[in-house]
Each structure stands twice: as structure tokens, then as C-alpha cells.
N, C-alpha and C positions, 0 to 999 in steps of 0.2 A: 157398678162400674167405678173404676178408679180414675181419678183425674190426674193427668200429667201436669207437672208444674211447668208453667210457661215462663220462658226467659225472654224478656223483651229485647229485640235487636235494635240498637240505636244506629242511626245513619253515621257514616264516617264523616268526621269533621272536614270542612273544606280545607284543602291544602295538605292534609295528612298523607295522602297517597304520594304526592310530590315529594314530601319530606322523606318518606320511606325509600323511594327510588334514589333520591340524592344520597341518602345514607349508604345504600348498597353500592352506588357508584364510588363513593368516597372510600369504602372498605376495599374495593377492587383496586383503585388507584394506589392506595397505601401498600397493598400487597405487591403490586407490580413494582413500586418504588423500592421496596425491600429486596425483591428478587433482582432488580437491576443493580442495586448497590452491592450485592454479594457475588455478582458475576465476575469472571476474571477480567482484569484490566484491559482496556483498549489501547490502541496506538495513540500516543501523544505526539502532536506536531506543534512545535514552538516556532513562531515566525521570528527570524533574526532580521531579515530584510524582506519587506513585502514585494511580491511579484505583481504582474498585471495580466489581465485577460482571463480567458477561460481555464478550466482545469482539464488535465488529461482524462481520457476515458480508459476503461479497463483493457481495451484492446490496443491501446497506443504503445508506441516506443518512446521512452523518455531519453533525452540526452542530458547527462548530469556530470557534475564534478562531485565526488563523494568520498567520505572517509567513514569506514565501519569500525566501531569500537565496542569492546565489552564495557560493562558498567564501571569497572575499575580503571578505564582509560586505555587499556591495551588495544592497539590498532591491529585488526585482523585482515583488513582489505581496504584498498583505496583505488580510485580511478579518476582520470581527467578526460573530459569530453567522451564519456562512455555511453554508448547506446544500450539501453536496457529494455527489452520487451516486457511490459508489465504482466503479460500472460504467464511468463515463466518465473516470476519472482515469488519470494516467500509471501504468504498472505499479508503479513504486517507491513512489508515494504509497499506492496500494491495499495493497501488501504491508506497508508500515509501519503503516497504520491498523488492519489486522487484528490487530496486536499490542497495541493500546491498549485502555484501559478508561475508562468514563465518569468524568468529573471529574479525569482525569489530565492532567498537562502533560509534554510530551515534546520532545526535539530529534531530528529524523529526518534522517539523512544519506543521500541517494540518489545512487548512482553514475550517471554520464552514460548508460551503456547501459540503465539502468532509468528514465531520465528522457526527454530528447528526443534523445539520441545525437548524431549528426553534423548534426542539423537545428537551425539557429538559430531562435529565436522572436522575433517582433517585437511591440512594444507596439502594441495595436490603436488607441490614441488618437493616438500620435505617429508611428507607423510606423518608429520607431528600434528597433535591436536591443536587446531586453531581456535575453535569455538567449543567450550565444554558443554556438556548436556545441561539443559534447563537454564541457559543463559539468556538474560535480557540483553538486547542489542541497542546501541545508540549510533545513529547515522547523522553526520553533518552533510547536508545535501544542498547543492545549488542546481536548480532546474534551469538549464540553458534553453532548452526547446523540447517540443514533443511533436509527434506526427503519427499518422495511422500506420499500421503495420504494412499495408500495401504501398504507401508512399516510401517508407523506409526500404522495402525490398526493391522498389524501382530505382531509388537512388544508389543502392548498393550495386545493382546490375549495371548502371551507367558508369560507376567508378571502376568496376571490373573491366568493362569494355575499354575505357580510357587507358587503364594500365596495360591491357593486352596490346593496344595500338602503340603505346610507347615502347613496349618490349620489342615489337616487330620493327619499329623504326630504328631502335638501337641494336638490334640483332639479338639472337638467343644467347644465353650464357654459354661461353665456351666456343661460340662461333666467331669467325673472323669479323671484324667491324665492317659495317656497310660501306660501300665506296662513297666518296663525297659526291654530292649533287652538283652538277654544273649547269 
């Protein structure tokens, strides 16, 4: 009969298993860090003047003063006291607005992949190219206020009713003026 060479198994030293798992976790974290660093850039929001209170939610309507520019400073859009439903905005604008607070002023830089990407945008009035394809966008934004979409729609309905009542009191366009009240 042949004898099999015996190899003695030594017990694992105390703490070695913990060190092994810590090493595995460290390798995973390093890999995740490298993957994160190579991802396309995110939206940068620089605070010019801090706001106060809570941040808007993704379903809110923000009331803003804004100027939209290309990286070279060319202005492509601006608005004063403009209500913007975040649901309908480009992903980068929505992402940046969620970081803002009421009363604050911000400079938001949106990479092209979170703006319009490879799609160029035309000026609706002139038909000329306003935003070239693959353009990073910069917005100067003042967040005046924000509200839920439902509140915004209710306020708009109230304003429309008030305007209709004013028109009825003044008379319809082209109609003779209403007689004076006695």
C-alpha cells in the first residue's frame, strides 16, 4: 500500500479573515471611485447669494429670473419672473434647480449630455441656430419662489377668471363701452 503524503492544515490566524474582507472592500471602493471619476460631468451649481428654506421638488414649478448662455458668453434665452415646470425642463436644469433655495442666486453649468446633447436648437422666431449641438450651457438663475404644479394651475385659473371679469366690465373688444353706472 502506498502512503499519501499528508499536508498539515494550519488554523487561520486570528484577524486574517477580517483583513481579507477589508482588502476586498477596499478594491471594490477604489474601482467604484475610478468609475465615478470617468463618468460624464454632472451639473455644477455655484451659489452667488445663498437662499433660505427648502429646495423645490421634481414636480414643482419654479418662478425664476434667468439668463441662458453658451460657454463663450453668447446669450440664447432670458426671462424675468418666469414660471418653469421642472417636469418639462432639460434634465440638467431640473437637477440644478433641485439644489437651489428660495431667494438665492446661482450660476448653473450644465454639460451637453444633460442639456440638448447632439441636437442643435433653433430660435423659434428667426429659425436660426440658437444652441449648437453638443453645447455646454450656463444659466444665471435667481429662484424667486416655487410651488406645486397643482397650486400653480389653481393660481393661473384664478388669474384667468379675474381677467375675464375685467373684460366683461370693460366690454368686449370692438363693442360699445358699457354705460356709466349711476
